[in-house]
OpenMM code with the backbone's topology and positions (N, CA, C; nanometers):
from openmm import Vec3, app, unit

residues = "MET ARG CYS GLY ILE PHE SER LYS GLY VAL LEU PHE LEU SER TRP LEU SER ILE GLY GLN VAL VAL GLY ALA TYR GLU LEU VAL CYS PRO GLU SER VAL GLN ILE LYS PRO ALA THR PRO GLU LEU LYS VAL VAL PRO GLN ASP TRP GLU VAL SER ALA HIS LYS ASP ILE LEU LEU ARG LEU ASP SER ALA GLY ILE TYR SER GLY LYS PRO VAL ASN LEU VAL GLN LEU LYS PRO GLU PRO LEU THR ILE LYS GLY LYS LYS HIS ASN GLU ALA TRP ASP ILE ASN ARG GLY SER ASP LEU LYS ASN VAL GLY TYR TRP LEU ASN CYS SER TYR ASN ARG ASN GLN VAL GLN LEU THR ARG ARG ILE ASP SER ALA MET LYS VAL CYS TRP THR VAL TYR SER LYS ASP SER GLN GLY GLY ILE ARG ALA LYS LEU GLU CYS GLN".split()
positions = [
    Vec3(0.0814, -0.1190, 0.0000),
    Vec3(0.0000, 0.0000, 0.0000),
    Vec3(0.0858, 0.1255, 0.0000),
    Vec3(0.1905, 0.1244, 0.0830),
    Vec3(0.2783, 0.2421, 0.0873),
    Vec3(0.3450, 0.2648, -0.0471),
    Vec3(0.3835, 0.1573, -0.1121),
    Vec3(0.4500, 0.1688, -0.2423),
    Vec3(0.3558, 0.2331, -0.3442),
    Vec3(0.2254, 0.1961, -0.3403),
    Vec3(0.1273, 0.2541, -0.4321),
    Vec3(0.1093, 0.4028, -0.4097),
    Vec3(0.1060, 0.4457, -0.2834),
    Vec3(0.0923, 0.5881, -0.2521),
    Vec3(0.2159, 0.6639, -0.2974),
    Vec3(0.3337, 0.6035, -0.2748),
    Vec3(0.4586, 0.6678, -0.3149),
    Vec3(0.4633, 0.6844, -0.4665),
    Vec3(0.4280, 0.5784, -0.5422),
    Vec3(0.4351, 0.5870, -0.6884),
    Vec3(0.3329, 0.6862, -0.7424),
    Vec3(0.2132, 0.6954, -0.6792),
    Vec3(0.1149, 0.7948, -0.7230),
    Vec3(0.1653, 0.9360, -0.6958),
    Vec3(0.2349, 0.9544, -0.5824),
    Vec3(0.2917, 1.0859, -0.5503),
    Vec3(0.3992, 1.1255, -0.6489),
    Vec3(0.4855, 1.0314, -0.6853),
    Vec3(0.5913, 1.0582, -0.7837),
    Vec3(0.5291, 1.0888, -0.9189),
    Vec3(0.4265, 1.0122, -0.9563),
    Vec3(0.3581, 1.0354, -1.0827),
    Vec3(0.2958, 1.1749, -1.0857),
    Vec3(0.2300, 1.2155, -0.9745),
    Vec3(0.1691, 1.3476, -0.9673),
    Vec3(0.2733, 1.4573, -0.9796),
    Vec3(0.3864, 1.4435, -0.9083),
    Vec3(0.4927, 1.5451, -0.9159),
    Vec3(0.5526, 1.5511, -1.0554),
    Vec3(0.5676, 1.4354, -1.1207),
    Vec3(0.6193, 1.4336, -1.2581),
    Vec3(0.5237, 1.5069, -1.3508),
    Vec3(0.3929, 1.4795, -1.3357),
    Vec3(0.2925, 1.5459, -1.4185),
    Vec3(0.2931, 1.6963, -1.3951),
    Vec3(0.3062, 1.7354, -1.2689),
    Vec3(0.3095, 1.8765, -1.2332),
    Vec3(0.4281, 1.9460, -1.2972),
    Vec3(0.5454, 1.8843, -1.2965),
    Vec3(0.6641, 1.9473, -1.3547),
    Vec3(0.6540, 1.9552, -1.5060),
    Vec3(0.5913, 1.8550, -1.5690),
    Vec3(0.5713, 1.8605, -1.7140),
    Vec3(0.4782, 1.9758, -1.7480),
    Vec3(0.3728, 1.9939, -1.6706),
    Vec3(0.2787, 2.1040, -1.6941),
    Vec3(0.3461, 2.2384, -1.6836),
    Vec3(0.4424, 2.2521, -1.5922),
    Vec3(0.5128, 2.3790, -1.5780),
    Vec3(0.6022, 2.4045, -1.6982),
    Vec3(0.6646, 2.3009, -1.7518),
    Vec3(0.7506, 2.3184, -1.8687),
    Vec3(0.6669, 2.3598, -1.9886),
    Vec3(0.5526, 2.2933, -2.0094),
    Vec3(0.4664, 2.3265, -2.1224),
    Vec3(0.4174, 2.4702, -2.1128),
    Vec3(0.3817, 2.5193, -1.9939),
    Vec3(0.3321, 2.6547, -1.9765),
    Vec3(0.4376, 2.7605, -1.9984),
    Vec3(0.5657, 2.7227, -1.9926),
    Vec3(0.6745, 2.8195, -2.0031),
    Vec3(0.7424, 2.8141, -2.1394),
    Vec3(0.6763, 2.7616, -2.2397),
    Vec3(0.7370, 2.7456, -2.3720),
    Vec3(0.7551, 2.8820, -2.4383),
    Vec3(0.8750, 2.9083, -2.4858),
    Vec3(0.8988, 3.0330, -2.5582),
    Vec3(1.0097, 3.0148, -2.6605),
    Vec3(0.9985, 3.0907, -2.7670),
    Vec3(1.0994, 3.0972, -2.8727),
    Vec3(1.1384, 3.2432, -2.8880),
    Vec3(1.2676, 3.2702, -2.8967),
    Vec3(1.3159, 3.4075, -2.9079),
    Vec3(1.3831, 3.4253, -3.0440),
    Vec3(1.3395, 3.5263, -3.1172),
    Vec3(1.4032, 3.5571, -3.2457),
    Vec3(1.5405, 3.6188, -3.2208),
    Vec3(1.6433, 3.5767, -3.2956),
    Vec3(1.7707, 3.6474, -3.2863),
    Vec3(1.7512, 3.7945, -3.3244),
    Vec3(1.8191, 3.8851, -3.2546),
    Vec3(1.7994, 4.0294, -3.2768),
    Vec3(1.8487, 4.0760, -3.4131),
    Vec3(1.9497, 4.0072, -3.4666),
    Vec3(2.0029, 4.0452, -3.5967),
    Vec3(2.0695, 3.9243, -3.6608),
    Vec3(2.0918, 3.9338, -3.7901),
    Vec3(2.1674, 3.8335, -3.8641),
    Vec3(2.2669, 3.9076, -3.9520),
    Vec3(2.3798, 3.8444, -3.9756),
    Vec3(2.4799, 3.9059, -4.0619),
    Vec3(2.4893, 3.8219, -4.1880),
    Vec3(2.4764, 3.8880, -4.3030),
    Vec3(2.4871, 3.8142, -4.4281),
    Vec3(2.6238, 3.8376, -4.4893),
    Vec3(2.6709, 3.7364, -4.5609),
    Vec3(2.8033, 3.7407, -4.6221),
    Vec3(2.8027, 3.8368, -4.7409),
    Vec3(2.9195, 3.8915, -4.7702),
    Vec3(2.9269, 3.9771, -4.8894),
    Vec3(2.9032, 3.8926, -5.0144),
    Vec3(2.8461, 3.9553, -5.1142),
    Vec3(2.8185, 3.8830, -5.2378),
    Vec3(2.8359, 3.9758, -5.3567),
    Vec3(2.8690, 3.9158, -5.4660),
    Vec3(2.8729, 3.9893, -5.5918),
    Vec3(2.7561, 3.9381, -5.6742),
    Vec3(2.6619, 4.0261, -5.7076),
    Vec3(2.5470, 3.9804, -5.7862),
    Vec3(2.5918, 3.9214, -5.9196),
    Vec3(2.5256, 3.8136, -5.9601),
    Vec3(2.5557, 3.7542, -6.0902),
    Vec3(2.4640, 3.8163, -6.1942),
    Vec3(2.5218, 3.8803, -6.2900),
    Vec3(2.4450, 3.9366, -6.4007),
    Vec3(2.4578, 3.8446, -6.5212),
    Vec3(2.3492, 3.8297, -6.5951),
    Vec3(2.3561, 3.7471, -6.7161),
    Vec3(2.4551, 3.8075, -6.8149),
    Vec3(2.4507, 3.9397, -6.8254),
    Vec3(2.5414, 4.0097, -6.9158),
    Vec3(2.5905, 4.1348, -6.8430),
    Vec3(2.7223, 4.1518, -6.8356),
    Vec3(2.7788, 4.2736, -6.7781),
    Vec3(2.8070, 4.3685, -6.8950),
    Vec3(2.7457, 4.4864, -6.8900),
    Vec3(2.7690, 4.5798, -7.0008),
    Vec3(2.9190, 4.6090, -7.0196),
    Vec3(2.9564, 4.6276, -7.1439),
    Vec3(3.0965, 4.6526, -7.1771),
    Vec3(3.1481, 4.7747, -7.1016),
    Vec3(3.2678, 4.7632, -7.0478),
    Vec3(3.3384, 4.8679, -6.9739),
    Vec3(3.2813, 4.8911, -6.8335),
    Vec3(3.1971, 4.8019, -6.7844),
    Vec3(3.1403, 4.8124, -6.6504),
    Vec3(3.1877, 4.6958, -6.5657),
    Vec3(3.1927, 4.7192, -6.4333),
    Vec3(3.2241, 4.6135, -6.3376),
    Vec3(3.1082, 4.6007, -6.2400),
    Vec3(3.0896, 4.4806, -6.1903),
    Vec3(2.9852, 4.4584, -6.0897),
    Vec3(3.0492, 4.4781, -5.9527),
    Vec3(2.9900, 4.5621, -5.8727),
    Vec3(3.0424, 4.5939, -5.7405),
    Vec3(3.0005, 4.4876, -5.6391),
    Vec3(3.0941, 4.4467, -5.5563),
    Vec3(3.0630, 4.3524, -5.4482),
    Vec3(3.0026, 4.4292, -5.3315),
    Vec3(2.9168, 4.3630, -5.2552),
    Vec3(2.8577, 4.4238, -5.1365),
    Vec3(2.9434, 4.3922, -5.0148),
    Vec3(2.9382, 4.4770, -4.9148),
    Vec3(3.0048, 4.4511, -4.7876),
    Vec3(2.9159, 4.3616, -4.7024),
    Vec3(2.9732, 4.3077, -4.5939),
    Vec3(2.8908, 4.2359, -4.4966),
    Vec3(2.7800, 4.3297, -4.4514),
    Vec3(2.6636, 4.2760, -4.4366),
    Vec3(2.5504, 4.3579, -4.3959),
    Vec3(2.4869, 4.2962, -4.2718),
    Vec3(2.4597, 4.3812, -4.1746),
    Vec3(2.3904, 4.3392, -4.0541),
    Vec3(2.2430, 4.3738, -4.0708),
    Vec3(2.1583, 4.2719, -4.0700),
    Vec3(2.0149, 4.2937, -4.0841),
    Vec3(1.9496, 4.2817, -3.9478),
    Vec3(1.8669, 4.3780, -3.9139),
    Vec3(1.7989, 4.3810, -3.7842),
    Vec3(1.6601, 4.3172, -3.7962),
    Vec3(1.6172, 4.2575, -3.6887),
    Vec3(1.4839, 4.1988, -3.6810),
    Vec3(1.3789, 4.3081, -3.6983),
    Vec3(1.2757, 4.2815, -3.7771),
    Vec3(1.1689, 4.3810, -3.7879),
    Vec3(1.0301, 4.3260, -3.7567),
    Vec3(1.0132, 4.1940, -3.7521),
    Vec3(0.8825, 4.1409, -3.7140),
    Vec3(0.8897, 3.9909, -3.6874),
    Vec3(0.7845, 3.9410, -3.6252),
    Vec3(0.7699, 3.7980, -3.6007),
    Vec3(0.6246, 3.7622, -3.6250),
    Vec3(0.6010, 3.6421, -3.6753),
    Vec3(0.4647, 3.5993, -3.7010),
    Vec3(0.4563, 3.4483, -3.7049),
    Vec3(0.3355, 3.3984, -3.7160),
    Vec3(0.3122, 3.2543, -3.7197),
    Vec3(0.2533, 3.2164, -3.8553),
    Vec3(0.3034, 3.1060, -3.9063),
    Vec3(0.2552, 3.0506, -4.0322),
    Vec3(0.1980, 2.9120, -4.0076),
    Vec3(0.0975, 2.8758, -4.0854),
    Vec3(0.0476, 2.7395, -4.0883),
    Vec3(0.1297, 2.6672, -4.1941),
    Vec3(0.2126, 2.5752, -4.1518),
    Vec3(0.3069, 2.5119, -4.2431),
    Vec3(0.4297, 2.6007, -4.2575),
    Vec3(0.5258, 2.5559, -4.3331),
    Vec3(0.6491, 2.6330, -4.3503),
    Vec3(0.6185, 2.7668, -4.4179),
    Vec3(0.6862, 2.8738, -4.3744),
    Vec3(0.6594, 3.0070, -4.4314),
    Vec3(0.6773, 3.0159, -4.5828),
    Vec3(0.7559, 2.9284, -4.6412),
    Vec3(0.7745, 2.9315, -4.7865),
    Vec3(0.6407, 2.9105, -4.8590),
    Vec3(0.5432, 2.8476, -4.7913),
    Vec3(0.4120, 2.8244, -4.8514),
    Vec3(0.3187, 2.9452, -4.8389),
    Vec3(0.3631, 3.0494, -4.7696),
    Vec3(0.2934, 3.1779, -4.7604),
    Vec3(0.1541, 3.1712, -4.6980),
    Vec3(0.1370, 3.0903, -4.5926),
    Vec3(0.0084, 3.0852, -4.5233),
    Vec3(0.0276, 3.1484, -4.3856),
    Vec3(0.0423, 3.2818, -4.3868),
    Vec3(0.0638, 3.3551, -4.2621),
    Vec3(-0.0697, 3.3755, -4.1920),
    Vec3(-0.0684, 3.3505, -4.0602),
    Vec3(-0.1900, 3.3680, -3.9809),
    Vec3(-0.1986, 3.5105, -3.9276),
    Vec3(-0.3175, 3.5642, -3.9279),
    Vec3(-0.3383, 3.7003, -3.8788),
    Vec3(-0.3491, 3.6964, -3.7261),
    Vec3(-0.2695, 3.7781, -3.6563),
    Vec3(-0.2827, 3.7815, -3.5107),
    Vec3(-0.4114, 3.8516, -3.4704),
    Vec3(-0.4582, 3.8190, -3.3507),
    Vec3(-0.5777, 3.8846, -3.2990),
    Vec3(-0.5590, 3.9085, -3.1501),
    Vec3(-0.6302, 4.0064, -3.0957),
    Vec3(-0.6223, 4.0287, -2.9512),
    Vec3(-0.6896, 3.9130, -2.8771),
    Vec3(-0.6205, 3.8565, -2.7792),
    Vec3(-0.6762, 3.7496, -2.6968),
    Vec3(-0.6438, 3.7773, -2.5507),
    Vec3(-0.7332, 3.7369, -2.4632),
    Vec3(-0.7082, 3.7444, -2.3195),
    Vec3(-0.6720, 3.6045, -2.2730),
    Vec3(-0.5511, 3.5917, -2.2182),
    Vec3(-0.4997, 3.4629, -2.1739),
    Vec3(-0.4664, 3.4732, -2.0260),
    Vec3(-0.5339, 3.3929, -1.9463),
    Vec3(-0.5181, 3.3940, -1.8009),
    Vec3(-0.5325, 3.5358, -1.7446),
    Vec3(-0.6326, 3.6075, -1.7925),
    Vec3(-0.6634, 3.7403, -1.7413),
    Vec3(-0.5785, 3.8529, -1.7969),
    Vec3(-0.4840, 3.8239, -1.8843),
    Vec3(-0.3980, 3.9282, -1.9414),
    Vec3(-0.4249, 3.9403, -2.0907),
    Vec3(-0.4460, 4.0654, -2.1372),
    Vec3(-0.4744, 4.0890, -2.2785),
    Vec3(-0.3442, 4.0959, -2.3570),
    Vec3(-0.3420, 4.0227, -2.4695),
    Vec3(-0.2288, 4.0246, -2.5623),
    Vec3(-0.2813, 4.0701, -2.6978),
    Vec3(-0.2218, 4.1767, -2.7538),
    Vec3(-0.2694, 4.2311, -2.8808),
    Vec3(-0.2368, 4.1425, -2.9996),
    Vec3(-0.1200, 4.0784, -2.9985),
    Vec3(-0.0826, 3.9893, -3.1087),
    Vec3(-0.0764, 3.8475, -3.0563),
    Vec3(-0.1860, 3.7736, -3.0765),
    Vec3(-0.1927, 3.6360, -3.0280),
    Vec3(-0.2576, 3.5479, -3.1347),
    Vec3(-0.2319, 3.4185, -3.1235),
    Vec3(-0.2843, 3.3212, -3.2178),
    Vec3(-0.3379, 3.2014, -3.1415),
    Vec3(-0.4599, 3.1625, -3.1728),
    Vec3(-0.5187, 3.0409, -3.1177),
    Vec3(-0.4801, 2.9296, -3.2148),
    Vec3(-0.3903, 2.8431, -3.1735),
    Vec3(-0.3407, 2.7391, -3.2648),
    Vec3(-0.3844, 2.6000, -3.2202),
    Vec3(-0.5113, 2.5891, -3.1767),
    Vec3(-0.5644, 2.4561, -3.1483),
    Vec3(-0.5572, 2.3773, -3.2774),
    Vec3(-0.4919, 2.2685, -3.2723),
    Vec3(-0.4645, 2.1918, -3.3930),
    Vec3(-0.5841, 2.1101, -3.4398),
    Vec3(-0.6151, 2.1260, -3.5659),
    Vec3(-0.7111, 2.0374, -3.6301),
    Vec3(-0.6327, 1.9199, -3.6881),
    Vec3(-0.6982, 1.8122, -3.7179),
    Vec3(-0.6286, 1.6940, -3.7693),
    Vec3(-0.5579, 1.7236, -3.9018),
    Vec3(-0.6091, 1.8185, -3.9789),
    Vec3(-0.5472, 1.8521, -4.1076),
    Vec3(-0.4147, 1.9269, -4.0905),
    Vec3(-0.3905, 1.9866, -3.9721),
    Vec3(-0.2680, 2.0642, -3.9525),
    Vec3(-0.1584, 1.9868, -3.8793),
    Vec3(-0.1857, 1.8643, -3.8369),
    Vec3(-0.0869, 1.7867, -3.7615),
    Vec3(0.0414, 1.7675, -3.8423),
    Vec3(0.0300, 1.7493, -3.9724),
    Vec3(0.1478, 1.7221, -4.0548),
    Vec3(0.2269, 1.8473, -4.0883),
    Vec3(0.1593, 1.9596, -4.1127),
    Vec3(0.2304, 2.0813, -4.1522),
    Vec3(0.2742, 2.1631, -4.0320),
    Vec3(0.1978, 2.1600, -3.9240),
    Vec3(0.2338, 2.2310, -3.8016),
    Vec3(0.2281, 2.3814, -3.8163),
    Vec3(0.2660, 2.4474, -3.7083),
    Vec3(0.2744, 2.5930, -3.7059),
    Vec3(0.4195, 2.6319, -3.6894),
    Vec3(0.4576, 2.7418, -3.7530),
    Vec3(0.5969, 2.7849, -3.7562),
    Vec3(0.6094, 2.9312, -3.7153),
    Vec3(0.7109, 2.9609, -3.6344),
    Vec3(0.7460, 3.0991, -3.6037),
    Vec3(0.8349, 3.1486, -3.7163),
    Vec3(0.8057, 3.2671, -3.7647),
    Vec3(0.8875, 3.3301, -3.8686),
    Vec3(0.9442, 3.4600, -3.8134),
    Vec3(1.0761, 3.4708, -3.8100),
    Vec3(1.1433, 3.5943, -3.7693),
    Vec3(1.1930, 3.6612, -3.8967),
    Vec3(1.1478, 3.7832, -3.9201),
    Vec3(1.1763, 3.8534, -4.0450),
    Vec3(1.2817, 3.9624, -4.0246),
    Vec3(1.3752, 3.9695, -4.1186),
    Vec3(1.4838, 4.0681, -4.1138),
    Vec3(1.4818, 4.1483, -4.2429),
    Vec3(1.4874, 4.2806, -4.2278),
    Vec3(1.4878, 4.3723, -4.3418),
    Vec3(1.3729, 4.3430, -4.4377),
    Vec3(1.2525, 4.3432, -4.3815),
    Vec3(1.1287, 4.3224, -4.4597),
    Vec3(1.1335, 4.1942, -4.5434),
    Vec3(1.1618, 4.0851, -4.4774),
    Vec3(1.1645, 3.9510, -4.5371),
    Vec3(1.2809, 3.9255, -4.6327),
    Vec3(1.3837, 4.0098, -4.6295),
    Vec3(1.5019, 3.9796, -4.7094),
    Vec3(1.5626, 3.8485, -4.6601),
    Vec3(1.5600, 3.8286, -4.5289),
    Vec3(1.6023, 3.7030, -4.4671),
    Vec3(1.4944, 3.6639, -4.3673),
    Vec3(1.4614, 3.5357, -4.3647),
    Vec3(1.3657, 3.4837, -4.2678),
    Vec3(1.4286, 3.3653, -4.1952),
    Vec3(1.4152, 3.3649, -4.0632),
    Vec3(1.4526, 3.2483, -3.9843),
    Vec3(1.3223, 3.1864, -3.9362),
    Vec3(1.3090, 3.0555, -3.9517),
    Vec3(1.1858, 2.9884, -3.9140),
    Vec3(1.2155, 2.8741, -3.8182),
    Vec3(1.1169, 2.8461, -3.7348),
    Vec3(1.1309, 2.7366, -3.6391),
    Vec3(0.9922, 2.6812, -3.6096),
    Vec3(0.9824, 2.5496, -3.6107),
    Vec3(0.8532, 2.4851, -3.5839),
    Vec3(0.8152, 2.5020, -3.4371),
    Vec3(0.6885, 2.5292, -3.4119),
    Vec3(0.6350, 2.5453, -3.2767),
    Vec3(0.5939, 2.4073, -3.2252),
    Vec3(0.6255, 2.3786, -3.1016),
    Vec3(0.5899, 2.2509, -3.0392),
    Vec3(0.4419, 2.2223, -3.0603),
    Vec3(0.4104, 2.1032, -3.1058),
    Vec3(0.2720, 2.0683, -3.1405),
    Vec3(0.1789, 2.0594, -3.0195),
    Vec3(0.2333, 2.0584, -2.8972),
    Vec3(0.1489, 2.0544, -2.7778),
    Vec3(0.0907, 2.1913, -2.7430),
    Vec3(0.1398, 2.2978, -2.8051),
    Vec3(0.0949, 2.4330, -2.7723),
    Vec3(-0.0426, 2.4600, -2.8322),
    Vec3(-0.1222, 2.5376, -2.7591),
    Vec3(-0.2591, 2.5683, -2.8021),
    Vec3(-0.2791, 2.7155, -2.8357),
    Vec3(-0.2031, 2.8023, -2.7704),
    Vec3(-0.2162, 2.9461, -2.7935),
    Vec3(-0.0779, 3.0089, -2.7784),
    Vec3(-0.0472, 3.1067, -2.8635),
    Vec3(0.0825, 3.1763, -2.8586),
    Vec3(0.0595, 3.3259, -2.8717),
    Vec3(0.1541, 3.4039, -2.8198),
    Vec3(0.1477, 3.5497, -2.8319),
    Vec3(0.2895, 3.6037, -2.8397),
    Vec3(0.3031, 3.7212, -2.9003),
    Vec3(0.4350, 3.7834, -2.9122),
    Vec3(0.4546, 3.8856, -2.8017),
    Vec3(0.5786, 3.8946, -2.7578),
    Vec3(0.6202, 3.9956, -2.6607),
    Vec3(0.7342, 4.0716, -2.7272),
    Vec3(0.7102, 4.1994, -2.7542),
    Vec3(0.8125, 4.2832, -2.8171),
    Vec3(0.8774, 4.3733, -2.7122),
    Vec3(1.0061, 4.3990, -2.7308),
    Vec3(1.0785, 4.4941, -2.6472),
    Vec3(1.1883, 4.5563, -2.7339),
    Vec3(1.2628, 4.6474, -2.6764),
    Vec3(1.3732, 4.7133, -2.7481),
    Vec3(1.5059, 4.6641, -2.6923),
    Vec3(1.6057, 4.6521, -2.7815),
    Vec3(1.7401, 4.6189, -2.7342),
    Vec3(1.8140, 4.7481, -2.6997),
    Vec3(1.9391, 4.7375, -2.6588),
    Vec3(2.0158, 4.8545, -2.6146),
    Vec3(2.0400, 4.9563, -2.7260),
    Vec3(2.0267, 4.9150, -2.8522),
    Vec3(2.0484, 5.0062, -2.9649),
    Vec3(1.9172, 5.0519, -3.0284),
    Vec3(1.8061, 5.0242, -2.9619),
    Vec3(1.6772, 5.0683, -3.0137),
    Vec3(1.6143, 4.9726, -3.1128),
    Vec3(1.6784, 4.8577, -3.1382),
    Vec3(1.6211, 4.7590, -3.2291),
    Vec3(1.5132, 4.6764, -3.1604),
    Vec3(1.4419, 4.6007, -3.2396),
    Vec3(1.3310, 4.5192, -3.1883),
    Vec3(1.3816, 4.3848, -3.1364),
    Vec3(1.3247, 4.3437, -3.0240),
    Vec3(1.3390, 4.2078, -2.9739),
    Vec3(1.1999, 4.1449, -2.9822),
    Vec3(1.1926, 4.0197, -3.0258),
    Vec3(1.0632, 3.9512, -3.0326),
    Vec3(1.0747, 3.8143, -2.9700),
    Vec3(0.9779, 3.7853, -2.8847),
    Vec3(0.9722, 3.6551, -2.8186),
    Vec3(0.8314, 3.6014, -2.8368),
    Vec3(0.8224, 3.4750, -2.8728),
    Vec3(0.6938, 3.4086, -2.8839),
    Vec3(0.6750, 3.3227, -2.7600),
    Vec3(0.5684, 3.3477, -2.6865),
    Vec3(0.5362, 3.2670, -2.5684),
    Vec3(0.4122, 3.1854, -2.6013),
    Vec3(0.4121, 3.0622, -2.5557),
    Vec3(0.3003, 2.9721, -2.5860),
    Vec3(0.2640, 2.8893, -2.4641),
    Vec3(0.1426, 2.8375, -2.4679),
    Vec3(0.0992, 2.7385, -2.3682),
    Vec3(-0.0029, 2.6471, -2.4311),
] * unit.nanometer
topology = app.Topology()
chain = topology.addChain("A")
for resn in residues:
    res = topology.addResidue(resn, chain)
    for name in ("N", "CA", "C"):
        topology.addAtom(name, app.Element.getBySymbol(name[0]), res)
């Protein structure tokens, strides 16, 4: 009998700790990305002209959003204001999964220089609702964090 009570207690504590991890799920967009210098390839370079190489460029984060499936498929979800646990979030997404979305999933898209570069990451399929938290970095740039539960 004591062993049964002990194992139920351990099971309950394990379940409790898993619930805390799921509630604290977050993804943070990198604040900037650096792209390598490149020389554009032209089909034809006009006579007496040279193609100029670009310098390394630092691109700053400008937005974050959620897509249904990989962002390359261009199915961006529109955020909406939602109240979650008594707190209002202006940019939130209800991502309760339908059976048709299990395979494609939901993806966070971090956009740099108006989609010149995009970093994407799949959102854990156990999440039901997500919202963005924006702040400023020390240089006035945008920081974006996606929190989910």
